[in-house]
N, C-alpha and C positions, 0 to 999 in steps of 0.2 A: 463647435463654434467656428465661425469664419475668422480668418486671419486678418491682421491689420493691413489695410490697403495703402501701398506707397503713394505719396501725393502726386507723383508724376504719371500715374496710370489711370485708365478709364474705370470709374467705379462700377458702371453697369456691366461692362465686359468682365471685370473681376468677379462680380457677384454671380454672373451667369456661369462662369467657370467653376465657382464654388458649388453651385447647384448641380452641375453636370458631374463633378467629382463625387458629390454626395449620392446621387442617383446611381452612379456606376458601381457602388458597393451594395446596392439593395435591389429588391424587386419593386413592386408597387408601393408608393408612398403617399401619405396624406399631405395636403398643403400645410396644415397646422404643424405636423411633425418636422417637415423640411424647414419651415420658418423658425421654429423653436430651437432645433438642433444647430442651425447655422447662425442664430442670433440676429435674424433679419425680420423686418416688419412683414406681416402677411400680405398686405396690399402690394408691397414691392415684389415679393416673391411671386405672387399671383401674376403680376404684370410681366415679369421676366419669363415665367413658365409659359404664358400665352404666346409670347414672342418666339420662344424656342420651339413651341409646338407648331407655329406657323411654318417653320422651316424643317419640320420633322426631326428635330433634335430631341424632342420630348413627345411622348405619347400620352394622351389623356383619355381616361375611361369615363364616358358620360353617365354611366349608371352608378359607379361608385365614387366618382369625382377624385380618383387617385391618379398618380403620375408615375411614369418610369421613362427610361431612355428610349428615344425614338429610333426608327428604322434607318435614319440617315447615317447612323454609326456603322451599320453593315456596309454601306457604300464606302465610308472612310476606311474601314478595316480592310476591305477588298483592295482599295487603292494602295494602302500602306503595305499590303502583302506583296505588291509589285515593286516595292522599294528596291533600288539597285543592289543594296547589300544583302537583302533577303533573297532576291532572285539569284545573286551570285553564290550565296552560301547554301541555299536549300538542297540542291542535289548532293552536295558533299556532306552536309549534316545528316541527310537521310541515309547515306551510305554508312557513315560513322555509327549511327544509331543501330543500323541493321547488323553490322559486324560486332559491335560491342555489347548490344543488348542492355545499354545503360541510358540514362537520361542525358540528352545533349541539348545545350543551350546556346543562344546567340544574344548578345547584348551590345548596346551602344550607350554613349554618355548623353545625358540630357543637355539642353542648351548651356546651362551654367556649369556643366561638367562635375558638379558636386554630387550628382546622382546618376546611377546606372539604370537603364530601362531594358527590361527583358522584351525582346521583339519576336523571338521564335523559340519554340521548344518542342522536342520529341520526347515523350515520356517513356521511361524504361522502368527499372526497379524502384525508382523514387516517385512513381506516379501518385501514390497516396500522400507523400510528403508535400508535393507541389499542387495537389488538387485544389487548394484554396488560394493559390497564387496565380491569378489570371495574367495572360500576356498583356504588356503595357504597364504593369506595376513597376514602380521605381523604388529604389532604396539607395542609401548613401553609398558612394563609390567604394568606400573602404569596407563595406559590409558583404562583399562577395568576391570570389576568385575572379569572376568576370571583370568587376570594376577595378580590382587591383592590377589585373593583367594589362589594362589600358593605362591606368594611372602611372604605372611604373615606367612606361615608355613615352610619357609626355615630356616636352621640354621642361627643364628643371624649374624655371620661373613659373610656368603654368601649373606644374605639379604642386609647388609650394602654395600657390594661390588656392588650389582646390583643398589641400590639406588644412588650410586655415579656415575653411568653410564647412567641412564635414562635421558630423556629430558622432560621438562615441556612446554606444549603448551596450551594457553588459548582458548579452544574450546567453553566453555560457562561460565557463571558467577559462576557456581558450580565446575568448574574444579580445582582439587588440583594443586597448583602452587609452593609449597615449599617442601623441603626434610623433614622439621619438621612436616608439616601437613600430609605428606605421612606416616611418621613413626607413628604418632598418629593414623591414620586410620588403619594401619596394626596391631597395638596393639589391637584396638577395634575389628577387624576382627578375630584375633586369640582368643580373649575372647569369642565372641559370636558364632564362628564357621562358619561364612559365610560372603561374601563380598557384598557390595551394590554399585551400580553405579546409583545415582539418578540425571540423566540429566547432568553428568559430561562431556560427549562427544557429545551427542545429547539431546537437552532439552526435546524431546518427549519420550525419552527412559528411562525406569526403569529396572534395571537388578539385579538379585540375583545370586550368584555363590558360589559353595562349592568345596573344593579340593578333589582330588582322591589320595589315598595313596597306595603305593605298599606294598609288603610283608615285607619290611624293614622299613615301616612307613615313607617313604620319599614321599613328595607331588610331584607327577609326572605329574599331569594334573588337569584340573578343568572343571566342568560342570555348565552351567548357563541357566537361563530362562530369556528371554528379553520380556518386556511388554510395552505397550503404557501407560505411566503414572503410578504412584504409586497405587497399588491395595488397596481396603478396608482391614481392619484388618482380617476378616475371610478368605478372599481370600489369603492374605499374608501368613497366617498360613498353608493353604492348599498347596500353591505353595512350601513353605519351606519343608513341609512333603514329598511331591513328590520328590523334589530335593534331600533331604537327603536319601530317599529310593533308588533313582537312583544312587547316589554316592556309597552307601553301596553295592548295588548289582554289580556295576562295579568292586569295589574292590574285592568282593568275586569271580567274574569271573577271576580276575587276580591272585587268589590264596591267597588273604588276609583273614585271619580268623576273 
């Protein structure tokens, strides 16, 4: 079902975004199913789909009368891949993945900062775990080492604003479920310089993440290494050293001295 539309926003644009989000999780879809699942009138959905199709945001099959995302998103994905943070981080992430043989991730905060968006990933041993999590997917900032690594280094007022807006879901027995526990975890992250996700979302996954700072020392992204289970002490030290080097070199590529 589509969410409630805030009164100060454009209804047609909002509905179009709901349709795009719906199609992004599926292959070919029928008009009837899109309308029913989103709780919209078929005539309205049909009109919006036709408009999106005119701009190649939606593809229409004239034989089956089904819809899916259009080729315009390939163009958008290409341009997004040239984003400065991705361009700056990519060679260093590639190197980290090569030497560690683990899954390496890059994430940034969404506009409201309550969610973390995965924008680049190189699959390692966790490829099967992440197979169904496409790039561009967002989750609440407190639900990943990436998100917590950035959140811990935000100005305190901004951090508290984000904490007031995140949601807590019990994924595993280790999931942080209260604002107080999250604040304590963020304080520990800020002190040691990196975040840990020890089976908080997936019991098989152990993740380490460090923030990336811009030239004004604002945390604008985070880089993480995801592994199957907690590594031995020597391996942990090595992963952290590679992760730290990757973050520093990314910052230098962004102009940070």
